[in-house]
Structures are given as C-alpha cells and as structure tokens.
C-alpha positions in Angstrom: 0.2 -0.5 0.1 1.2 3.2 -0.9 1.3 5.8 1.7 1.0 9.8 0.7 3.7 11.9 3.1 4.2 15.5 3.4 7.0 16.4 1.5 10.2 17.5 3.3 12.8 19.2 1.4 16.7 17.4 1.7 18.9 18.7 3.4 22.8 19.8 1.4 25.1 17.0 2.9 29.1 16.5 1.5 29.6 13.2 0.5 32.8 12.1 0.5 33.9 15.1 -0.9 31.6 15.9 -3.7 28.2 18.4 -3.2 25.3 15.8 -3.6 21.4 16.6 -2.1 20.8 14.5 0.9 18.0 11.7 0.2 14.0 13.2 0.7 10.9 11.8 -0.1 10.3 11.7 -3.6 7.4 12.6 -4.9 5.4 11.3 -8.9 3.8 12.8 -11.5 1.3 11.5 -10.3 1.7 13.1 -6.8 2.1 10.3 -4.6 4.8 10.8 -1.6 7.0 7.9 -1.2 8.7 8.3 2.2 13.1 7.6 2.5 12.7 6.0 5.7 13.4 3.9 5.2 16.5 4.8 2.9 17.1 2.0 0.4 21.0 1.5 -1.6 20.9 -0.7 -5.1 24.7 -1.0 -5.9 26.6 -2.0 -9.4 29.9 -3.2 -9.1 31.5 -5.4 -12.5 35.3 -5.6 -12.4 37.9 -6.7 -14.7 37.5 -10.6 -15.5 40.0 -12.3 -13.1 39.4 -10.1 -11.0 36.1 -11.4 -9.5 38.4 -13.4 -6.0 39.8 -10.4 -5.0 36.3 -8.0 -4.8 34.3 -10.3 -3.9 37.0 -10.2 -1.3 36.8 -6.8 -0.7 32.9 -6.9 -0.9 32.2 -9.3 1.6 34.3 -7.7 4.6 32.7 -4.5 3.4 29.3 -6.2 4.3 30.4 -7.9 7.2 31.3 -4.2 8.6 27.9 -2.7 7.6 26.0 -4.9 9.2 27.4 -3.7 12.3 26.4 0.3 12.0 23.7 1.9 13.7 20.7 2.5 11.6 21.9 -0.9 8.8 18.4 -2.9 8.4 19.7 -5.2 5.7 22.9 -5.5 4.1 23.6 -8.6 1.0 26.1 -8.6 -1.1 25.1 -11.0 -4.7 27.2 -12.3 -7.3 25.8 -12.7 -11.0 24.9 -16.1 -11.9 26.7 -16.3 -15.2 28.8 -13.9 -14.7 31.0 -14.0 -11.9 32.7 -10.1 -12.3 29.3 -8.4 -11.9 28.2 -8.0 -8.2 25.4 -6.4 -6.8 25.1 -4.8 -3.3 21.6 -4.1 -1.6 21.3 -1.9 0.8 18.8 -0.6 4.0 19.1 2.1 6.3 16.6 3.5 8.9 17.1 7.2 7.6 18.8 8.7 5.5 21.4 10.0 7.8 21.9 6.7 8.8 23.3 5.8 5.4 25.0 9.1 4.5 26.9 8.3 8.5 27.7 4.7 6.5 29.1 6.7 3.3 31.6 8.1 5.2 33.0 6.0 7.5 36.5 4.8 7.5 35.8 1.7 6.3 33.9 2.9 3.6 36.2 5.4 2.4 38.9 2.2 2.2 36.6 0.2 0.7 36.0 1.7 -2.8 39.4 3.0 -2.8 40.9 -0.5 -3.4 38.1 -1.5 -4.7 38.5 1.3 -7.7 41.9 -0.6 -10.1 39.3 -3.6 -9.9 36.4 -1.4 -11.9 35.7 -1.6 -15.5 32.2 0.3 -15.3 32.0 3.3 -12.8 31.1 1.9 -9.5 27.2 2.6 -10.0 25.0 3.2 -6.9 21.4 4.1 -6.9 19.2 5.8 -4.0 16.0 4.6 -4.0 12.8 4.9 -1.5 10.1 1.9 -1.9 7.1 1.9 -3.6 6.1 -1.6 -2.8 8.4 -3.1 -0.5 7.7 -5.4 3.2 9.8 -4.4 6.2 13.7 -4.7 5.1 14.1 -6.2 8.8 11.7 -9.0 9.4 12.6 -10.3 5.7 13.8 -13.9 5.8 18.1 -13.9 5.4 19.4 -16.2 2.2 20.8 -18.7 2.4 22.7 -21.0 -0.2 20.1 -22.1 -2.6 18.4 -18.7 -2.6 18.2 -17.4 -6.0 18.0 -13.4 -6.2 16.2 -11.7 -9.3 17.5 -7.5 -9.6 15.7 -5.6 -11.9 16.5 -2.5 -14.1 12.2 -1.0 -14.5 12.9 2.6 -16.9 9.4 3.7 -17.4 8.6 6.1 -20.0 7.7 9.1 -18.1 4.1 10.1 -20.2 3.5 6.3 -19.5 4.0 5.9 -16.1 -0.2 7.0 -15.6 -3.0 7.9 -16.9 -3.6 8.2 -20.0 -0.7 6.0 -21.0 -1.0 6.0 -24.9 1.1 3.2 -25.1 -1.4 0.8 -23.5 -4.1 -1.0 -25.4 -6.6 0.9 -22.9 -5.0 4.6 -22.9 -6.7 4.6 -19.0 -4.3 2.2 -17.8 -3.3 0.1 -15.9 0.2 1.9 -17.0 3.9 1.7 -16.4 3.9 2.2 -12.6 0.5 0.5 -12.0 1.2 -2.3 -13.9 4.5 -3.1 -12.0 2.6 -2.3 -8.6 0.0 -5.0 -9.8 3.1 -7.9 -10.4 4.9 -7.6 -7.0 1.1 -8.6 -6.0 0.2 -10.7 -7.9 3.4 -12.8 -7.4 3.8 -12.2 -3.3 1.6 -15.2 -3.6 3.6 -17.5 -5.6 5.0 -20.4 -4.1 9.1 -20.2 -2.8 8.5 -16.9 -2.7 10.5 -14.7 -0.2 10.2 -11.0 -1.0 8.7 -8.9 -4.2 9.9 -5.0 -4.0 9.6 -2.4 -6.0 11.8 0.8 -5.1 12.1 3.8 -6.9 15.1 5.8 -7.6 14.5 8.8 -5.7 17.1 11.4 -8.1 15.3 9.3 -11.3 11.5 8.4 -10.1 10.6 7.2 -14.0 13.3 4.2 -12.8 12.7 1.5 -10.5 14.5 -1.4 -9.1 12.4 -4.6 -8.9 14.0 -6.9 -5.9 13.0 -10.7 -6.1 14.0 -13.1 -3.4 13.6 -16.7 -3.9 14.1 -20.3 -2.2 15.0 -21.9 -5.6 16.1 -22.0 -8.9 12.8 -24.3 -9.7 10.4 -21.7 -7.9 12.0 -18.9 -9.3 11.9 -20.4 -13.2 8.1 -21.5 -12.3 7.5 -18.4 -11.7 8.9 -16.8 -14.5 6.0 -19.1 -16.9 3.2 -17.9 -15.0 0.3 -16.0 -16.9 0.7 -13.2 -14.1 4.4 -12.7 -15.3 3.5 -13.5 -19.1 0.5 -10.8 -18.9 2.3 -8.1 -17.0 5.7 -8.4 -19.6 2.9 -8.4 -23.0 1.3 -5.0 -21.2 4.3 -3.4 -19.8 4.6 -4.1 -24.3 1.8 -2.0 -24.7 -0.1 -5.0 -26.3 -2.6 -6.9 -24.9 -2.5 -9.4 -22.3 -2.3 -12.9 -23.9 -1.8 -11.9 -27.1 1.5 -12.7 -27.4 3.5 -13.1 -30.6 1.0 -10.8 -33.0 -0.3 -12.0 -36.2 1.0 -8.8 -38.5 4.5 -10.2 -39.8 4.9 -6.0 -39.3 4.1 -4.7 -36.3 6.4 -3.5 -34.0 7.1 -3.4 -30.4 5.7 0.3 -29.0 6.5 -0.6 -25.0 6.2 1.7 -22.0 9.9 1.0 -21.1 12.7 3.1 -22.3 14.5 0.1 -21.9 14.4 -3.8 -21.5 12.8 -5.3 -18.6 16.6 -5.9 -17.7 16.2 -9.4 -15.4 18.7 -10.4 -13.6 19.9 -13.7 -11.5 22.2 -13.9 -8.7 23.6 -16.0 -5.2 24.3 -14.2 -1.9 27.5 -14.5 -1.2 27.3 -12.4 2.0 
C-alpha cells in the first residue's frame, strides 16, 4: 500500500568530497509521495574478468562491517549467476542520515579506494525509496539455495500514469500500476521470499524490482505464470495474452525506455 506523506526538503551535505543532496521523500508524477524512511541503495559493481575473487573478498568484508552499523536494516552482497565479475550490493537504512554516516565511515572510504583499480565500469550506486516494499528488518535471510533477481525498470514518463498512449487502454493500468500489480500477484507464488519494487529517488520513472526465491525451480515456475506473461505483454503495449502478433510487420511500442532487464544472482554475504 502506498503512503502519502508531506513533502520535506532534503538538506545539502558533502559525501566523500562531492556535493550531493541528502535523500528526501520522492514525489511521483501522480502526486504520490514516497517516504525516504527506510532508505534503500542498490549498487552495481562490475570488475575486470579475473578480478572477481579479489572483488568478492572486498565486498564481503565491507558487508560484514556495515551490518553492525547504527541504522542498518539489511546489507546483502550478491554475485551474478553466469557472470561472476558482476555484483550487486543491496542496502537498507532506517534514515538517509544513517546511510550518509555509513558512506562517510573510514571503512567505506577505504573499501571504495581498494575496489577502484578492479573496476571496468564505474561504481554504480543508486538511491531508492520503497514503492512496494516489505519491512527490510523482517525479511528472511538468504542462503546458498536462494536465487535473487534484480531488474532495472525504466518507464517512459508519460506512460507511468493515465492516460498512457502506448497501452491498449490509455486509462490504464499504466507503467507504475503494472509493476505494482506484478509485485502483488507474485507475492502469492510458491517459494517467494521477497518481491519488492523500489523507486529511484533521483529519477522517479526508474525502478528496481528485487526478488528473492527459495530455489531456482520455484523462480522458474513463477516466470511462466499467467501473471508474469500478461505483465510482459501489457508492458510491451499489447493485449495481455496475445504474445506474438499475427501481423508480421507489427512492431512493439513498449511503455519502457529500455529492456526489462532481469539478472539472476546468488548471495555471497
């Protein structure tokens, strides 16, 4: 359920020598305001081939230290299945201030400095607020059998809320509602531990879907349900259940500005 809260202005702070705006509540195009408490961070780390062992050691040490910090609700380090030099770090903090204190901590500064020579892509850290998110402190911990799915979703701004011109019915459901409906339906599927949708606080038409499953088999079974297939059709701007169009010249006109990019991961810490 979405919570509408008063809009508050973020304070300006210095973070690691750069001038950045402190995270604040995020207002969506339809007027909905999403609270910055808790604060979520999704970070993509891509290192040179052959450097994954060194990177994993650094990430695991940083994860262990960060979990004990004041205000931390969750800190998970993931390694991509099939591309071991790709990692994702998932953080949840009680407040933006707690997260900012962590970012300025000596061990975080040292970690970033040590990681830098291993990278082939910039350290891609994205702040988020919860759109459809469970309490991070109450979610079950992952284990060796767990499968995580991290998906970046980029809804074209005019297609987020009605009227959405690319959807079969311009009155909706449009992009945001489609993703919210997917999360609600998926939470009833067998083997799901978490199915959250986070909104990027500095670019509110971008979202991250975070899934956690007990096993790969249960994730795979979820993937071919009508809930997922109909969602994909609708996000592509076609009638749910239609799949391949009978017109060979038909070209999809999706509600997204990029692929619905699902990436599978395993927990390393």
